C-alpha positions as CSV (number, residue, x, y, z in Angstrom):
1,X,8.1,89.6,-37.9
2,X,5.3,89.4,-40.8
3,X,7.5,88.9,-44.3
4,X,6.2,89.4,-48.1
5,X,7.2,87.1,-50.4
6,X,7.4,87.6,-53.9
7,X,6.9,84.9,-57.0
8,X,10.4,82.8,-56.1
9,X,8.9,82.7,-52.6
10,X,12.1,84.9,-51.1
11,X,11.4,87.7,-48.5
12,X,12.1,91.4,-50.0
13,X,11.0,93.3,-46.8
14,X,8.9,93.6,-43.9
15,X,5.4,94.9,-44.0
16,X,5.9,98.9,-42.1
17,X,2.7,98.1,-39.9
18,X,2.7,100.6,-37.5
19,X,3.4,103.9,-40.3
20,X,0.7,102.2,-42.6
21,X,-1.8,101.9,-39.7
22,X,-1.5,105.3,-38.4
23,X,-1.6,107.0,-42.1
24,X,-5.2,105.1,-42.8
25,X,-6.3,107.6,-40.3
26,X,-5.0,110.9,-41.6
27,X,-5.2,109.7,-45.2
28,X,-7.5,111.8,-47.5
29,X,-8.0,112.4,-51.5
30,X,-6.2,115.5,-52.8
31,X,-7.1,116.9,-56.5
32,X,-5.3,120.4,-56.3
33,X,-1.4,120.3,-55.9
34,X,0.9,123.0,-55.6
35,X,3.5,122.7,-58.4
36,X,6.5,122.0,-56.0
37,X,8.3,119.2,-56.4
38,X,8.6,117.0,-53.7
39,X,11.9,116.6,-52.1
40,X,14.2,113.9,-53.3
41,X,14.7,111.8,-50.5
42,X,11.1,111.1,-50.2
43,X,10.8,110.2,-54.5
44,X,13.8,108.3,-53.7
45,X,11.6,106.3,-51.4
46,X,9.1,105.8,-52.9
47,X,10.8,105.0,-56.0
48,X,12.2,101.9,-53.7
49,X,9.3,101.0,-52.2
50,X,7.7,100.9,-56.5
51,X,10.9,98.3,-56.8
52,X,10.3,96.4,-53.6
53,X,6.7,95.9,-52.5
54,X,5.1,93.8,-55.1
55,X,3.3,91.0,-52.9
56,X,1.3,89.6,-55.4
57,X,2.2,88.6,-58.9
58,X,0.6,90.5,-61.6
59,X,0.6,94.0,-60.5
60,X,3.6,96.7,-59.9
61,X,4.1,100.6,-59.5
62,X,6.1,103.0,-61.4
63,X,7.4,106.4,-59.7
64,X,7.0,109.1,-62.7
65,X,8.8,112.4,-61.5
66,X,7.6,114.2,-64.7
67,X,5.0,116.8,-64.1
68,X,1.9,115.9,-66.7
69,X,-1.6,117.5,-66.2
70,X,-2.7,116.0,-69.3
71,X,-2.5,112.0,-68.0
72,X,-5.6,113.5,-65.9
73,X,-9.0,114.0,-67.5
74,X,-13.0,114.6,-66.6
75,X,-14.0,114.8,-63.2
76,X,-13.2,112.9,-60.8
77,X,-15.9,112.4,-58.1
78,X,-17.8,115.8,-57.4
79,X,-14.5,117.8,-56.6
80,X,-13.2,118.3,-60.1
81,X,-10.3,117.5,-61.8
82,X,-6.6,116.4,-60.6
83,X,-4.4,119.7,-61.4
84,X,-0.7,120.8,-61.3
85,X,0.6,117.3,-59.4
86,X,4.5,117.6,-60.1
87,X,5.1,113.7,-59.6
88,X,2.6,110.5,-59.7
89,X,2.5,106.8,-59.9
90,X,1.6,104.2,-62.2
91,X,0.1,101.4,-60.9
92,X,0.5,98.8,-63.9
93,X,-1.3,95.3,-63.9
94,X,-0.5,92.1,-66.0
95,X,-4.0,91.1,-67.9
96,X,-3.2,87.3,-68.0
97,X,-3.2,87.5,-64.1
98,X,-6.7,86.2,-63.0
99,X,-6.0,87.9,-59.3
100,X,-4.6,91.5,-61.2
101,X,-7.6,93.6,-59.7
102,X,-7.3,92.9,-56.0
103,X,-3.6,92.5,-56.1
104,X,-3.4,95.8,-57.7
105,X,-5.5,97.8,-54.9
106,X,-3.5,96.0,-52.4
107,X,-0.3,96.7,-53.4
108,X,-1.4,100.8,-54.9
109,X,-2.7,101.5,-51.6
110,X,0.7,100.6,-49.5
111,X,2.3,103.1,-51.5
112,X,-0.4,105.5,-51.1
113,X,0.4,104.9,-47.3
114,X,3.9,105.5,-47.6
115,X,3.1,108.6,-49.1
116,X,1.2,109.8,-46.5
117,X,3.5,108.8,-43.8
118,X,6.1,110.8,-45.9
119,X,3.5,113.8,-45.4
120,X,2.8,113.9,-48.7
121,X,-0.7,113.9,-50.8
122,X,-2.3,111.5,-53.2
123,X,-5.7,110.6,-54.8
124,X,-6.9,107.0,-56.8
125,X,-7.6,107.8,-60.0
126,X,-9.0,104.3,-61.8
127,X,-11.5,105.8,-64.1
128,X,-10.9,109.6,-65.2
129,X,-6.9,109.3,-66.7
130,X,-5.3,108.8,-70.1
131,X,-3.3,105.4,-69.9
132,X,-2.0,105.9,-73.2
133,X,-0.2,108.8,-72.1
134,X,1.2,107.5,-69.1
135,X,2.4,104.5,-71.0
136,X,4.3,106.8,-73.6
137,X,6.2,107.5,-70.2
138,X,7.3,104.3,-68.7
139,X,8.1,100.5,-70.5
140,X,5.3,98.4,-70.3
141,X,5.2,94.8,-71.7
142,X,2.5,93.5,-74.0
143,X,0.4,91.8,-71.2
144,X,0.6,94.9,-69.2
145,X,-1.6,97.9,-68.7
146,X,-2.1,100.9,-66.5
147,X,-4.9,100.3,-64.5
148,X,-5.0,103.6,-62.2
149,X,-2.4,106.6,-60.6
150,X,-2.3,108.6,-58.2
151,X,-0.8,112.5,-57.9
152,X,2.1,112.6,-55.9
153,X,3.0,116.1,-54.4
154,X,1.8,118.9,-51.9
155,X,-1.9,120.5,-51.2
156,X,-2.2,123.4,-53.3
157,X,-3.1,125.3,-50.0
158,X,-0.6,125.2,-47.6
159,X,-2.4,123.5,-44.3
160,X,-2.4,121.6,-41.3
161,X,-5.0,119.2,-42.4
162,X,-3.0,116.0,-41.5
163,X,-2.7,117.6,-38.2
164,X,-6.4,118.3,-37.9
165,X,-6.8,114.8,-38.5
166,X,-4.9,113.5,-36.1
167,X,-6.0,115.4,-33.1
168,X,-9.6,114.7,-34.5
169,X,-10.7,118.5,-35.3
170,X,-11.2,117.3,-39.0
171,X,-13.2,114.2,-40.0
172,X,-12.2,111.9,-42.5
173,X,-14.7,111.1,-45.5
174,X,-18.3,109.5,-44.4
175,X,-18.4,105.9,-44.5
176,X,-20.9,103.2,-43.5
177,X,-21.4,102.2,-40.4
178,X,-19.2,98.8,-39.6
179,X,-22.4,96.7,-38.5
180,X,-24.0,97.4,-42.1
181,X,-21.0,95.9,-43.8
182,X,-20.7,92.6,-41.8
183,X,-23.1,90.1,-43.6
184,X,-25.0,87.8,-41.0
185,X,-23.1,84.8,-39.4
186,X,-24.4,84.5,-36.1
187,X,-21.0,85.5,-34.8
188,X,-19.7,88.1,-33.1
189,X,-16.3,89.7,-34.3
190,X,-13.4,89.1,-32.2
191,X,-10.9,92.2,-30.7
192,X,-8.6,91.7,-33.9
193,X,-11.3,91.2,-36.5
194,X,-13.2,94.4,-35.4
195,X,-9.8,96.4,-35.2
196,X,-8.8,95.1,-38.8
197,X,-12.5,95.9,-40.0
198,X,-12.6,99.5,-38.9
199,X,-9.5,99.8,-40.7
200,X,-10.6,98.8,-44.0
201,X,-14.4,100.5,-43.0
202,X,-11.9,103.4,-43.7
203,X,-10.5,102.1,-47.2
204,X,-11.1,104.6,-50.2
205,X,-12.9,103.7,-53.0
206,X,-14.9,104.4,-56.0
207,X,-17.6,107.5,-55.3
208,X,-17.0,106.3,-51.8
209,X,-19.2,102.8,-52.6
210,X,-17.6,100.8,-50.1
211,X,-18.1,97.6,-52.2
212,X,-17.1,95.0,-49.7
213,X,-19.5,93.2,-47.3
214,X,-17.3,90.9,-44.6
215,X,-18.2,87.1,-43.6
216,X,-17.0,86.2,-39.8
217,X,-15.6,82.8,-39.1
218,X,-14.1,81.1,-35.9
219,X,-10.3,82.0,-36.9
220,X,-11.2,84.0,-40.5
221,X,-13.1,86.8,-42.1
222,X,-14.1,86.7,-45.8
223,X,-14.3,89.9,-48.4
224,X,-17.3,89.8,-50.8
225,X,-18.4,92.5,-53.5
226,X,-21.8,93.6,-53.9
227,X,-24.0,91.5,-56.5
228,X,-25.3,94.8,-57.7
229,X,-24.7,96.0,-61.3
230,X,-21.0,98.2,-61.4
231,X,-21.6,101.7,-62.6
232,X,-18.4,102.9,-62.4
233,X,-14.9,102.0,-64.9
234,X,-13.3,100.9,-61.3
235,X,-13.8,97.3,-60.7
236,X,-15.1,96.3,-57.7
237,X,-12.1,93.8,-57.1
238,X,-10.0,96.9,-57.3
239,X,-11.4,98.6,-54.4
240,X,-11.7,95.5,-52.2
241,X,-8.0,95.1,-52.6
242,X,-7.6,98.4,-51.0
243,X,-9.5,97.1,-48.1
244,X,-7.6,94.2,-48.0
245,X,-4.4,96.0,-46.9
246,X,-6.5,98.2,-44.5
247,X,-8.0,95.1,-43.0
248,X,-4.5,92.8,-42.6
249,X,-2.9,96.2,-41.2
250,X,-5.4,96.4,-38.2
251,X,-5.3,92.8,-37.8
252,X,-1.5,93.0,-37.8
253,X,-1.4,95.5,-35.0
254,X,-4.1,93.3,-32.8
255,X,-1.4,91.0,-33.1
256,X,-3.4,88.8,-35.5
257,X,-0.9,87.3,-38.2
258,X,-2.5,85.3,-41.4
259,X,-2.7,84.7,-44.8
260,X,-5.1,85.4,-48.1
261,X,-6.5,83.4,-49.6
262,X,-7.9,84.6,-52.9
263,X,-11.5,83.5,-54.0
264,X,-13.6,83.7,-57.1
265,X,-16.5,86.4,-57.4
266,X,-18.8,87.5,-55.2
267,X,-16.1,86.2,-52.7
268,X,-12.8,88.2,-53.2
269,X,-10.4,86.8,-50.5
270,X,-10.4,85.5,-47.1
271,X,-8.1,86.3,-44.4
272,X,-7.3,83.2,-41.8
273,X,-4.8,83.4,-38.7
274,X,-1.9,81.5,-38.7
C-alpha cells in the first residue's frame, strides 16, 4: 500500500487513489456559488485532510469556514469573479522551501480532488485574490505566504453537471492532445505511463495553458515546464505540481508505484517506478 511520509518520515495516511482518480474526470472550475453552507460532516472531512495531507515539506492547507467575497478580486479566466462561496481553503507555502511551488500544487490538488469526491465545487485561484485578507483570518509564520485559494461550496445553479460528466453527456474543458505534450525520446509510452499521462493531461492550470511537457524513460517519466515567458501570476511549477499528482494517481491505478525526485528548472520532477 502506498504511504505518504512527512518530514519525520512517519507514515500519516494512505493516498485515496480510486476516489481521487475518479474525481479527475468530473472536476471542473466553478465560480458562482450558492451561499448554502456545506454540511458539517463534509467540512470536518476536509478539515481533517488539510491537517493530514502534507506530502512534502513547505506547504500546508487551512480550511476557512467564513464566507469572504472580498478575498476574491478581478477577473478569473473569461468567466468572471468568484462569488458567494460559503467557505474556502487557503494553500500556504513556506518561502524558505526551494520546492514550495510544486509541493503546494500537488498538495492543493489533493484537497480539491477530495472536495470533488464529496460532491463539492471548487476553483483554483492563484492570481486574482487578496492574500493579505486571507492572512487576517488564519495564523501564518513570518516565512509563510498564502499562494492560492479555492472556494468550497455548491454551484449557484443546482444541476447535475457532475452526473453529466460521469455519463459523458458533457465534456470537460479542452486540453491539448497527449502527443503534443510528450517530448521526442524514441520511446513509446508503456501502459502505466499512458494512464498517468492521460490523467496529467486533464490537470487544471492557469488559463488552461498546460505548461508541462513529459520526457519518457525506460522506467520513468520526467516533467518539464515551458521555457517561454510566463505572462501570468501563477508559477509554472505550481501548475506542474498539480499535474504531478494527476500523473501519480494514474500510474498507481495502473499498478506502477514509484517515487518523485524534484529537479531544477526547466525540469520539475521525475517519477520512477520502484
